[in-house]
C-alpha positions in Angstrom: 119.1 189.4 142.6 116.1 191.5 141.5 113.2 190.3 139.4 114.5 192.5 136.5 118.0 191.0 136.6 116.6 187.5 136.9 114.4 188.0 133.8 117.4 189.3 131.9 119.5 186.3 132.9 116.7 183.9 131.8 116.4 185.7 128.4 120.2 185.6 127.8 120.4 181.9 128.8 117.5 181.0 126.5 119.0 183.0 123.6 122.3 181.2 124.2 120.7 177.8 124.0 118.7 178.7 120.9 121.8 180.0 119.1 123.8 177.0 120.1 121.2 174.5 119.0 120.5 176.4 115.7 124.3 176.6 115.0 124.7 172.9 115.6 121.8 172.2 113.2 123.1 174.5 110.5 126.8 173.5 110.7 126.6 169.9 111.9 127.6 167.2 109.4 124.9 164.8 110.9 121.3 165.7 111.0 120.1 166.7 114.4 116.9 168.3 115.6 117.0 172.1 115.4 116.0 172.5 119.0 117.9 169.8 120.9 118.0 171.8 124.0 116.9 169.9 127.1 114.4 172.7 127.7 112.9 172.5 124.3 112.7 168.8 123.5 109.9 166.3 124.1 110.1 164.2 127.2 108.6 161.2 125.6 109.7 159.9 122.2 107.0 158.4 120.0 107.5 154.9 118.7 105.7 153.0 115.9 103.5 151.4 118.6 102.2 154.8 119.5 101.0 155.5 116.0 97.2 155.4 115.4 97.8 153.0 112.6 99.0 150.4 115.1 96.3 150.9 117.7 92.6 150.5 117.9 90.5 153.5 118.5 87.5 153.1 120.8 84.7 155.6 121.4 82.5 155.8 124.5 79.3 157.6 123.9 78.5 159.6 127.0 75.3 161.2 125.8 73.0 159.9 123.1 71.8 162.2 120.4 68.3 163.4 120.7 65.8 161.4 118.8 65.8 162.2 115.1 62.0 162.9 115.0 58.8 161.0 114.6 58.8 158.0 112.4 56.1 156.1 110.6 56.3 152.5 111.9 53.6 150.9 109.8 50.5 151.5 107.8 47.3 149.7 106.9 44.1 150.4 104.9 42.6 152.0 108.1 45.6 154.3 109.0 49.1 154.6 110.3 51.2 153.8 113.4 53.4 156.9 114.0 55.7 156.6 117.0 53.2 154.4 118.8 50.2 156.7 118.0 47.4 155.0 116.0 46.2 157.5 113.4 43.0 156.6 111.5 42.4 157.8 108.0 44.4 160.3 106.0 46.9 162.4 108.1 49.3 165.3 107.9 52.6 164.6 109.6 54.2 167.9 110.6 57.0 167.1 113.0 56.3 167.1 115.9 52.5 167.1 115.3 50.3 164.6 113.7 46.9 165.9 112.4 43.9 164.4 110.6 43.9 165.5 107.0 40.6 166.2 105.5 41.0 164.4 102.2 39.4 161.2 100.9 41.4 160.4 97.8 44.2 162.0 95.7 41.5 164.0 93.9 40.9 165.9 97.2 44.5 167.2 97.3 43.9 170.8 96.3 45.5 174.2 96.9 43.2 174.6 99.9 44.1 171.1 101.4 47.8 171.7 101.2 47.6 175.3 102.6 48.5 174.0 106.1 51.9 172.8 104.8 53.1 176.1 103.4 51.9 178.1 106.4 54.4 176.4 108.7 57.3 178.2 110.5 60.0 177.3 109.9 59.2 176.6 106.3 59.5 173.0 105.3 62.0 172.0 102.6 60.1 168.9 101.3 56.5 167.7 101.3 56.0 164.0 100.8 52.6 163.1 99.4 51.3 159.5 99.6 48.4 159.0 97.2 47.2 155.6 98.4 48.0 152.1 97.1 49.4 153.4 93.8 51.0 156.6 92.5 48.4 159.1 91.3 48.8 162.3 89.4 48.3 165.5 91.5 46.7 168.6 90.1 49.5 170.7 88.5 48.2 173.9 90.1 48.9 172.4 93.6 52.4 171.5 92.6 52.9 175.0 91.1 51.7 176.7 94.4 54.1 174.7 96.5 57.0 175.4 94.1 56.2 179.1 94.4 56.4 178.8 98.2 59.8 177.1 97.9 58.7 173.6 98.9 59.9 170.6 96.9 57.2 167.9 96.5 57.7 164.2 96.3 54.5 162.4 95.1 54.6 158.6 95.7 52.3 155.7 96.5 51.8 155.6 100.3 54.2 152.7 101.1 57.1 154.5 99.4 56.0 157.9 100.8 56.3 156.5 104.3 59.8 155.2 103.6 60.9 158.4 102.0 59.5 160.4 104.9 61.4 158.3 107.5 64.6 158.6 105.5 64.4 162.4 105.2 63.6 162.7 108.9 66.6 160.5 109.8 68.8 163.0 107.8 67.3 165.8 109.9 65.6 167.5 106.9 62.7 169.9 107.4 60.0 167.6 106.0 56.3 167.0 106.3 54.0 164.4 104.8 50.4 164.2 103.7 49.4 160.6 103.6 46.3 158.7 102.4 46.1 155.1 103.7 46.4 152.5 100.9 43.0 150.9 100.2 42.8 147.2 100.6 43.9 145.3 97.5 41.3 143.5 95.6 43.8 141.5 93.6 43.5 138.4 95.8 39.8 138.4 96.3 38.1 135.4 95.0 34.6 135.8 93.7 32.2 132.9 94.3 29.6 132.1 91.8 26.3 131.2 93.5 
């Protein structure tokens, strides 16, 4: 038997099985699978116990995801703890870099002091500005400049700015922060009369 005649015999037999199973499906009084041929049926029949609804699914993590980026762990009146690095005074957090930021108060946040944020490549999506212990108003020309550069700005008090920055970093957003340490509160100081 040659290869050609073997292939022809296989095709004829397959066509015969398909016709037979199709005819039985179309003309049978009871419902049967269209392809009930032994060559075309499943070797194992699924049961309700095999359904995902009846079984627990487990996941084994073979490789952990890379770290989501740098996080601000805590802050004080003297500076910040950013991923174990102690940063004194105002800082610019430009993942993966942490730089000293040459501002003293929110009044020092000018077009020139934010220029390092809009010169970054790739361009950041959001700039989070922490203005100290309480929310302060930023010069509108600074906000207009950043808007023209396509950067959204979140101005908050420093404690909330740190939390917002961490949240955005965890969502893998292109974010940077300019943070001024909150000054120590004088609300609890007791003055003594001499």
